[in-house]
C-alpha positions as a LaTeX table, in Angstrom:
\begin{tabular}{lrrr}
\hline
Residue & $x$ (\AA) & $y$ (\AA) & $z$ (\AA) \\
\hline
Met1 & 6.34 & $-11.40$ & $-16.42$ \\
Thr2 & 5.03 & $-8.77$ & $-14.12$ \\
Asp3 & 5.68 & $-5.04$ & $-14.29$ \\
Leu4 & 7.71 & $-5.33$ & $-11.09$ \\
Gln5 & 9.91 & $-8.04$ & $-12.54$ \\
Gln6 & 10.60 & $-6.04$ & $-15.66$ \\
Gly7 & 11.78 & $-3.09$ & $-13.52$ \\
Met8 & 13.94 & $-4.98$ & $-11.08$ \\
Asp9 & 17.63 & $-4.16$ & $-11.15$ \\
Asn10 & 20.59 & $-6.02$ & $-9.52$ \\
Asp11 & 20.30 & $-3.90$ & $-6.37$ \\
Glu12 & 16.67 & $-4.82$ & $-5.88$ \\
His13 & 17.39 & $-8.48$ & $-6.55$ \\
Ala14 & 20.16 & $-8.31$ & $-4.02$ \\
Gln15 & 17.87 & $-6.69$ & $-1.39$ \\
Leu16 & 15.29 & $-9.49$ & $-1.97$ \\
Ile17 & 17.93 & $-12.18$ & $-1.48$ \\
Ala18 & 19.36 & $-10.40$ & 1.60 \\
Gly19 & 15.88 & $-10.53$ & 3.17 \\
Leu20 & 15.50 & $-14.25$ & 2.51 \\
Leu21 & 18.97 & $-14.94$ & 4.11 \\
Ala22 & 18.34 & $-12.72$ & 7.15 \\
Pro23 & 18.08 & $-14.40$ & 10.59 \\
Gln24 & 14.36 & $-13.76$ & 10.41 \\
Ala25 & 13.71 & $-14.34$ & 6.73 \\
Arg26 & 11.59 & $-11.56$ & 5.30 \\
Val27 & 10.26 & $-10.22$ & 2.06 \\
Ser28 & 8.62 & $-6.84$ & 1.24 \\
Pro29 & 4.88 & $-6.84$ & 1.00 \\
Lys30 & 5.15 & $-5.11$ & $-2.34$ \\
Tyr31 & 5.78 & $-8.60$ & $-3.84$ \\
Phe32 & 2.19 & $-9.48$ & $-3.04$ \\
Tyr33 & 0.94 & $-7.49$ & $-5.97$ \\
Asp34 & 1.54 & $-9.41$ & $-9.13$ \\
Leu35 & $-1.61$ & $-9.61$ & $-11.29$ \\
Ala36 & $-3.04$ & $-12.62$ & $-9.34$ \\
Gly37 & $-2.14$ & $-10.94$ & $-6.03$ \\
Ser38 & $-3.89$ & $-7.73$ & $-7.06$ \\
Arg39 & $-7.02$ & $-9.61$ & $-7.93$ \\
Leu40 & $-6.98$ & $-11.65$ & $-4.77$ \\
Phe41 & $-6.68$ & $-8.47$ & $-2.75$ \\
Glu42 & $-9.87$ & $-7.11$ & $-4.50$ \\
Val43 & $-11.61$ & $-10.19$ & $-3.21$ \\
Ile44 & $-10.27$ & $-9.64$ & 0.32 \\
Thr45 & $-11.84$ & $-6.17$ & 0.31 \\
Leu46 & $-15.29$ & $-7.76$ & $-0.22$ \\
Leu47 & $-15.04$ & $-10.12$ & 2.80 \\
Asp48 & $-17.26$ & $-9.60$ & 5.79 \\
Glu49 & $-14.23$ & $-9.72$ & 8.16 \\
Tyr50 & $-12.27$ & $-7.11$ & 6.30 \\
Tyr51 & $-13.63$ & $-3.86$ & 7.59 \\
Pro52 & $-11.01$ & $-1.32$ & 6.27 \\
Thr53 & $-12.17$ & $-1.03$ & 2.66 \\
Val54 & $-15.95$ & $-0.66$ & 3.27 \\
Thr55 & $-15.28$ & 1.70 & 6.21 \\
Glu56 & $-12.99$ & 3.90 & 4.15 \\
His57 & $-15.42$ & 3.99 & 1.29 \\
Gly58 & $-18.07$ & 5.14 & 3.68 \\
Leu59 & $-15.90$ & 7.91 & 5.02 \\
Leu60 & $-14.91$ & 9.17 & 1.59 \\
Arg61 & $-18.49$ & 9.06 & 0.35 \\
Arg62 & $-19.89$ & 10.95 & 3.31 \\
His63 & $-17.16$ & 13.50 & 3.55 \\
Ala64 & $-16.07$ & 14.11 & $-0.01$ \\
Thr65 & $-17.57$ & 17.55 & $-0.23$ \\
Glu66 & $-16.17$ & 18.57 & 3.20 \\
Ile67 & $-12.72$ & 17.26 & 2.21 \\
Ala68 & $-12.86$ & 19.19 & $-1.14$ \\
Ala69 & $-13.74$ & 22.34 & 0.68 \\
Ala70 & $-10.87$ & 21.87 & 3.10 \\
Val71 & $-8.42$ & 21.27 & 0.19 \\
Ala72 & $-9.65$ & 24.38 & $-1.61$ \\
Asp73 & $-9.35$ & 26.46 & 1.55 \\
Ala74 & $-5.77$ & 25.34 & 2.11 \\
Val75 & $-4.25$ & 25.00 & $-1.36$ \\
Gly76 & $-6.76$ & 26.36 & $-3.88$ \\
Asp77 & $-7.68$ & 24.35 & $-7.00$ \\
Cys78 & $-6.51$ & 20.73 & $-7.27$ \\
Asp79 & $-4.35$ & 20.66 & $-10.42$ \\
Trp80 & $-2.91$ & 17.23 & $-9.82$ \\
Leu81 & $-4.47$ & 14.32 & $-7.90$ \\
Ile82 & $-1.76$ & 11.73 & $-7.49$ \\
Glu83 & $-2.58$ & 8.21 & $-6.12$ \\
Pro84 & 0.40 & 5.99 & $-5.16$ \\
Gly85 & $-0.58$ & 2.36 & $-5.09$ \\
Ala86 & $-3.79$ & 3.09 & $-6.97$ \\
Gly87 & $-4.89$ & $-0.57$ & $-7.53$ \\
Asn88 & $-8.46$ & $-0.64$ & $-8.93$ \\
Cys89 & $-8.91$ & 3.13 & $-8.56$ \\
Glu90 & $-12.37$ & 2.68 & $-6.96$ \\
Lys91 & $-11.89$ & 4.95 & $-3.99$ \\
Val92 & $-10.98$ & 7.84 & $-6.09$ \\
Arg93 & $-14.48$ & 7.82 & $-7.55$ \\
His94 & $-15.78$ & 9.44 & $-4.41$ \\
Leu95 & $-13.38$ & 12.36 & $-4.71$ \\
Leu96 & $-13.26$ & 13.22 & $-8.38$ \\
Pro97 & $-16.73$ & 14.90 & $-8.55$ \\
Ala98 & $-15.97$ & 17.10 & $-5.52$ \\
Leu99 & $-12.30$ & 17.80 & $-6.07$ \\
Arg100 & $-12.55$ & 18.22 & $-9.90$ \\
Pro101 & $-8.83$ & 17.88 & $-10.54$ \\
Ala102 & $-7.35$ & 18.81 & $-13.89$ \\
His103 & $-5.21$ & 15.61 & $-13.91$ \\
Tyr104 & $-5.33$ & 12.28 & $-12.11$ \\
Leu105 & $-2.11$ & 10.26 & $-12.05$ \\
Ala106 & $-2.43$ & 6.62 & $-10.88$ \\
Leu107 & 0.82 & 4.92 & $-9.71$ \\
Asp108 & 1.00 & 1.20 & $-9.08$ \\
Val109 & 3.56 & $-1.65$ & $-9.35$ \\
Ser110 & 1.27 & $-3.30$ & $-11.89$ \\
Ala111 & 0.85 & $-0.74$ & $-14.67$ \\
Tyr112 & $-1.34$ & $-3.16$ & $-16.61$ \\
Phe113 & $-3.77$ & $-3.66$ & $-13.65$ \\
Val114 & $-4.13$ & 0.07 & $-13.01$ \\
Glu115 & $-4.47$ & 0.88 & $-16.73$ \\
Gln116 & $-7.43$ & $-1.59$ & $-16.85$ \\
Ala117 & $-9.00$ & 0.29 & $-13.96$ \\
Leu118 & $-8.63$ & 3.61 & $-15.72$ \\
Gln119 & $-10.40$ & 2.25 & $-18.77$ \\
Ser120 & $-13.55$ & 1.98 & $-16.72$ \\
Leu121 & $-12.99$ & 5.28 & $-14.89$ \\
Arg122 & $-12.29$ & 7.59 & $-17.77$ \\
Pro123 & $-15.81$ & 7.54 & $-19.39$ \\
Asp124 & $-17.34$ & 8.64 & $-16.12$ \\
Phe125 & $-15.04$ & 11.68 & $-15.77$ \\
Pro126 & $-14.23$ & 12.88 & $-19.27$ \\
Ala127 & $-13.00$ & 16.36 & $-18.00$ \\
Val128 & $-10.12$ & 14.79 & $-15.97$ \\
Ala129 & $-6.97$ & 13.86 & $-17.84$ \\
Met130 & $-5.91$ & 10.47 & $-16.50$ \\
Ser131 & $-2.73$ & 8.39 & $-16.85$ \\
Ala132 & $-1.32$ & 5.26 & $-15.38$ \\
Val133 & 2.35 & 4.69 & $-14.42$ \\
Gly134 & 4.08 & 1.53 & $-13.26$ \\
Ala135 & 6.02 & 2.65 & $-10.16$ \\
Asp136 & 7.24 & 1.13 & $-6.92$ \\
Ile137 & 6.45 & 3.76 & $-4.29$ \\
Thr138 & 9.35 & 2.52 & $-2.11$ \\
Gln139 & 11.66 & 3.88 & $-4.84$ \\
Arg140 & 11.56 & 7.31 & $-6.54$ \\
Trp141 & 8.33 & 7.77 & $-8.39$ \\
Pro142 & 7.93 & 9.57 & $-11.75$ \\
Leu143 & 5.99 & 12.78 & $-11.29$ \\
Pro144 & 4.96 & 15.42 & $-13.81$ \\
Glu145 & 7.23 & 18.51 & $-14.26$ \\
Ala146 & 4.23 & 20.68 & $-14.71$ \\
Gly147 & 3.38 & 23.15 & $-12.05$ \\
Gly148 & 0.26 & 23.55 & $-10.01$ \\
Ser149 & $-1.00$ & 22.21 & $-6.71$ \\
Arg150 & $-0.58$ & 18.51 & $-5.96$ \\
Leu151 & $-2.84$ & 16.45 & $-3.76$ \\
Phe152 & $-1.41$ & 12.99 & $-2.91$ \\
Phe153 & $-4.17$ & 10.44 & $-2.26$ \\
Tyr154 & $-3.01$ & 7.32 & $-0.37$ \\
Pro155 & $-5.96$ & 5.25 & 0.80 \\
Gly156 & $-6.30$ & 1.79 & 2.02 \\
Ser157 & $-4.06$ & 2.05 & 5.13 \\
Ser158 & $-1.04$ & 0.90 & 3.10 \\
Ile159 & 0.98 & 3.30 & 5.14 \\
Gly160 & 0.79 & 0.71 & 7.93 \\
Asn161 & 3.14 & $-1.58$ & 5.89 \\
Phe162 & 5.96 & 0.75 & 6.81 \\
Thr163 & 7.55 & 1.15 & 10.28 \\
Pro164 & 6.54 & 4.46 & 11.84 \\
Ala165 & 9.95 & 5.81 & 10.94 \\
Glu166 & 9.53 & 4.69 & 7.38 \\
Ala167 & 6.01 & 6.05 & 7.22 \\
Arg168 & 7.25 & 9.43 & 8.41 \\
Ala169 & 9.92 & 9.46 & 5.73 \\
Leu170 & 7.38 & 8.58 & 3.04 \\
Ala171 & 5.05 & 11.33 & 4.23 \\
Ala172 & 7.97 & 13.71 & 4.25 \\
Arg173 & 8.78 & 12.74 & 0.62 \\
Met174 & 5.15 & 13.49 & $-0.45$ \\
Arg175 & 5.40 & 16.77 & 1.44 \\
Ala176 & 8.48 & 17.63 & $-0.52$ \\
Asp177 & 6.94 & 16.60 & $-3.80$ \\
Cys178 & 4.01 & 18.95 & $-3.15$ \\
Arg179 & 6.61 & 21.62 & $-4.13$ \\
Gly180 & 5.12 & 24.09 & $-1.63$ \\
Gln181 & 1.48 & 23.87 & $-2.63$ \\
Gly182 & $-0.47$ & 20.78 & $-1.90$ \\
Gly183 & $-1.33$ & 18.09 & 0.60 \\
Leu184 & $-1.87$ & 14.46 & 1.44 \\
Leu185 & $-5.12$ & 12.67 & 1.91 \\
Ile186 & $-4.49$ & 9.37 & 3.53 \\
Gly187 & $-6.35$ & 6.46 & 5.01 \\
Val188 & $-5.15$ & 4.96 & 8.33 \\
Asp189 & $-6.29$ & 1.88 & 10.23 \\
Leu190 & $-6.79$ & 2.63 & 13.86 \\
Val191 & $-5.95$ & 0.56 & 17.04 \\
Lys192 & $-8.95$ & $-1.53$ & 18.08 \\
Asp193 & $-9.99$ & $-4.79$ & 19.66 \\
Ala194 & $-7.46$ & $-7.53$ & 18.85 \\
Ala195 & $-10.25$ & $-9.99$ & 17.99 \\
Val196 & $-11.50$ & $-7.65$ & 15.18 \\
Leu197 & $-7.98$ & $-7.35$ & 13.77 \\
His198 & $-7.36$ & $-11.06$ & 14.00 \\
Ala199 & $-10.56$ & $-11.89$ & 12.06 \\
Ala200 & $-9.67$ & $-9.32$ & 9.32 \\
Tyr201 & $-6.38$ & $-11.11$ & 8.55 \\
Asn202 & $-7.65$ & $-14.67$ & 9.06 \\
Asp203 & $-10.87$ & $-14.83$ & 7.12 \\
Ala204 & $-13.00$ & $-17.93$ & 7.16 \\
Leu205 & $-12.83$ & $-18.49$ & 3.40 \\
Gly206 & $-8.96$ & $-18.48$ & 3.44 \\
Val207 & $-8.65$ & $-15.67$ & 0.81 \\
Thr208 & $-6.01$ & $-13.89$ & 2.83 \\
Ala209 & $-4.10$ & $-17.16$ & 3.17 \\
Ala210 & $-4.19$ & $-17.56$ & $-0.67$ \\
Phe211 & $-3.02$ & $-13.94$ & $-1.08$ \\
Asn212 & $-0.11$ & $-14.60$ & 1.27 \\
Leu213 & 0.80 & $-17.95$ & $-0.40$ \\
Asn214 & 0.67 & $-16.35$ & $-3.88$ \\
Leu215 & 3.70 & $-14.27$ & $-2.91$ \\
Leu216 & 5.74 & $-17.46$ & $-3.11$ \\
Arg217 & 4.65 & $-18.08$ & $-6.75$ \\
His218 & 5.64 & $-14.47$ & $-7.50$ \\
Leu219 & 9.09 & $-14.98$ & $-5.96$ \\
Asn220 & 9.52 & $-18.07$ & $-8.09$ \\
Arg221 & 9.07 & $-15.96$ & $-11.21$ \\
Leu222 & 11.27 & $-13.10$ & $-9.88$ \\
Ile223 & 14.32 & $-15.06$ & $-8.75$ \\
Ala224 & 13.87 & $-18.53$ & $-10.29$ \\
Ser225 & 13.20 & $-20.00$ & $-6.85$ \\
Asp226 & 11.52 & $-23.35$ & $-6.13$ \\
Phe227 & 9.09 & $-22.41$ & $-3.22$ \\
Gln228 & 6.31 & $-25.00$ & $-2.94$ \\
Pro229 & 3.25 & $-23.26$ & $-1.59$ \\
Arg230 & 1.83 & $-26.49$ & $-0.20$ \\
Gln231 & 4.77 & $-26.67$ & 2.20 \\
Trp232 & 3.67 & $-23.42$ & 3.93 \\
Asp233 & 0.94 & $-22.20$ & 6.14 \\
His234 & $-0.51$ & $-18.66$ & 6.49 \\
Val235 & 0.04 & $-17.08$ & 9.85 \\
Ala236 & $-1.31$ & $-13.65$ & 11.06 \\
Phe237 & $-1.42$ & $-12.22$ & 14.58 \\
Phe238 & $-1.68$ & $-8.87$ & 16.42 \\
Asp239 & 1.47 & $-7.76$ & 18.34 \\
Val240 & $-0.07$ & $-5.49$ & 21.04 \\
Arg241 & 3.19 & $-3.96$ & 22.17 \\
Ala242 & 4.23 & $-2.92$ & 18.61 \\
Ala243 & 0.53 & $-2.12$ & 17.63 \\
Arg244 & 0.88 & $-4.12$ & 14.45 \\
Ile245 & $-0.52$ & $-7.07$ & 12.66 \\
Glu246 & 2.25 & $-9.44$ & 11.49 \\
Met247 & 1.79 & $-11.79$ & 8.58 \\
His248 & 4.09 & $-14.77$ & 8.10 \\
Leu249 & 4.40 & $-17.93$ & 6.08 \\
Arg250 & 5.28 & $-20.87$ & 8.32 \\
Ala251 & 7.13 & $-23.94$ & 7.03 \\
Arg252 & 5.07 & $-27.11$ & 7.63 \\
Glu253 & 8.23 & $-29.29$ & 7.54 \\
Ser254 & 12.02 & $-28.90$ & 7.22 \\
Leu255 & 12.79 & $-27.74$ & 3.70 \\
Thr256 & 15.30 & $-26.03$ & 1.51 \\
Val257 & 14.58 & $-23.37$ & $-1.05$ \\
His258 & 16.87 & $-22.73$ & $-4.01$ \\
Trp259 & 17.14 & $-19.76$ & $-6.32$ \\
Arg260 & 19.30 & $-18.19$ & $-9.00$ \\
Cys261 & 20.07 & $-14.57$ & $-8.38$ \\
Pro262 & 20.63 & $-12.22$ & $-11.41$ \\
Ala263 & 22.57 & $-9.88$ & $-9.05$ \\
Ala264 & 25.13 & $-12.64$ & $-8.65$ \\
Gly265 & 25.37 & $-13.53$ & $-12.29$ \\
Gly266 & 22.67 & $-16.21$ & $-11.98$ \\
Leu267 & 24.63 & $-18.22$ & $-9.47$ \\
Pro268 & 22.57 & $-20.52$ & $-7.27$ \\
Gly269 & 21.66 & $-19.71$ & $-3.71$ \\
Arg270 & 19.67 & $-21.50$ & $-1.00$ \\
Arg271 & 18.02 & $-21.18$ & 2.42 \\
Glu272 & 17.10 & $-23.89$ & 4.79 \\
Phe273 & 13.94 & $-23.62$ & 6.87 \\
Ala274 & 13.25 & $-25.77$ & 9.88 \\
Ala275 & 9.71 & $-26.98$ & 10.54 \\
Gly276 & 7.83 & $-24.04$ & 12.13 \\
Gln277 & 10.25 & $-21.40$ & 10.94 \\
Thr278 & 8.66 & $-18.45$ & 9.27 \\
Leu279 & 9.12 & $-16.06$ & 6.33 \\
His280 & 7.83 & $-12.60$ & 7.47 \\
Thr281 & 5.75 & $-11.08$ & 4.62 \\
Glu282 & 4.03 & $-8.09$ & 6.10 \\
Asn283 & 3.53 & $-5.73$ & 8.99 \\
Ser284 & 0.44 & $-3.58$ & 9.29 \\
Tyr285 & 0.89 & $-0.95$ & 11.90 \\
Lys286 & $-2.25$ & 0.58 & 13.61 \\
Tyr287 & $-2.35$ & 4.09 & 14.94 \\
Thr288 & $-4.30$ & 6.34 & 17.23 \\
Thr289 & $-5.50$ & 9.62 & 15.63 \\
Ala290 & $-3.20$ & 11.63 & 17.96 \\
Asp291 & $-0.13$ & 9.55 & 17.10 \\
Phe292 & $-0.79$ & 9.79 & 13.32 \\
Thr293 & $-1.50$ & 13.50 & 13.49 \\
Ala294 & 1.87 & 13.96 & 15.19 \\
Leu295 & 3.58 & 11.81 & 12.51 \\
Leu296 & 2.19 & 14.04 & 9.77 \\
Lys297 & 3.35 & 17.21 & 11.50 \\
Asp298 & 6.77 & 15.71 & 12.05 \\
Ala299 & 6.84 & 15.01 & 8.31 \\
Gly300 & 6.46 & 18.77 & 7.64 \\
Phe301 & 2.80 & 19.25 & 7.07 \\
Ala302 & 1.39 & 22.50 & 8.60 \\
Asn303 & $-2.28$ & 21.60 & 9.15 \\
Val304 & $-3.89$ & 18.24 & 9.84 \\
Arg305 & $-7.51$ & 17.24 & 10.23 \\
Ser306 & $-9.27$ & 13.87 & 10.28 \\
Trp307 & $-12.58$ & 12.07 & 9.87 \\
Thr308 & $-13.40$ & 8.72 & 11.59 \\
Asp309 & $-16.27$ & 6.33 & 11.46 \\
Glu310 & $-18.74$ & 5.89 & 14.32 \\
Arg311 & $-16.86$ & 2.84 & 15.61 \\
Ala312 & $-13.50$ & 4.63 & 15.37 \\
Tyr313 & $-12.10$ & 1.74 & 13.27 \\
Phe314 & $-10.55$ & 3.88 & 10.58 \\
Ala315 & $-9.61$ & 7.43 & 9.83 \\
Val316 & $-9.01$ & 9.62 & 6.83 \\
Phe317 & $-6.44$ & 12.40 & 7.38 \\
Leu318 & $-5.98$ & 15.56 & 5.33 \\
Ala319 & $-2.57$ & 17.14 & 5.84 \\
Thr320 & $-1.83$ & 20.39 & 3.98 \\
Thr321 & 1.20 & 22.52 & 3.31 \\
Asp322 & $-0.61$ & 25.88 & 3.73 \\
Glu323 & 1.92 & 27.45 & 1.48 \\
Arg324 & 0.12 & 28.84 & $-1.63$ \\
Glu325 & 2.44 & 30.02 & $-4.39$ \\
\hline
\end{tabular}
């Protein structure tokens, strides 16, 4: 049983089923990340085609001192460094020596996975108090009651999984949770040549396909469904007008999926898929630096600056409240 499954309530089950029954069947990308999905994503980040991770690592490594100085200038000492969707916690390694936070809080849907990551991180930074919390960032997250400045660290361009309106709302929630003194350091994938984007989500080894198909196995555990991964193909493409990658699973043949929904007292449900019909599993929106700067200011942040790589593939933004208490 996954951490996410343990925490699911009837409302979340109902939302999941409603997505499966929608005219365009859909499921939230958060269901990618059971333990197997988290490990598959780690492999994806090592692929030659998948530029975001290595590019962001490079940006954080090169600019960590400059970022820390900008944080200190805007909000003072970093009391709490909070990373939603922390995963393997590798990117924070670039920041901890420069920021020197008193506390590091790692949030992830798989508390077990992130706690394993902290076990290798703690010995390298003994002066930082570290804790892992299982949390779905699309819901309310548990945050410390203790005061002090808060810097949210949200790398990996995961903000692209949300629509621009949802991304603005999430950024506004982080702004509110700064409690007046703090900021947000966030990684954002930028608009670029469609061929580069296509390759990043359709790797030659098929790891992204395995990652996408693993979602079906996760759903089978969550709602007692009978998805058969061999009946589905991975599909990913760039929608130029919407500036987003879409990932789908496409039925290879006409089929029917059954499930038992805890929200309906365990009663059975079903969805028929025609051959070629898809289950929409992810969007990944891409931004220009100007558009994302405007989004952060609309979310309530006072000051925004950014760093990009030499190809302008990726950007790291620092948005601060500029309200010292």
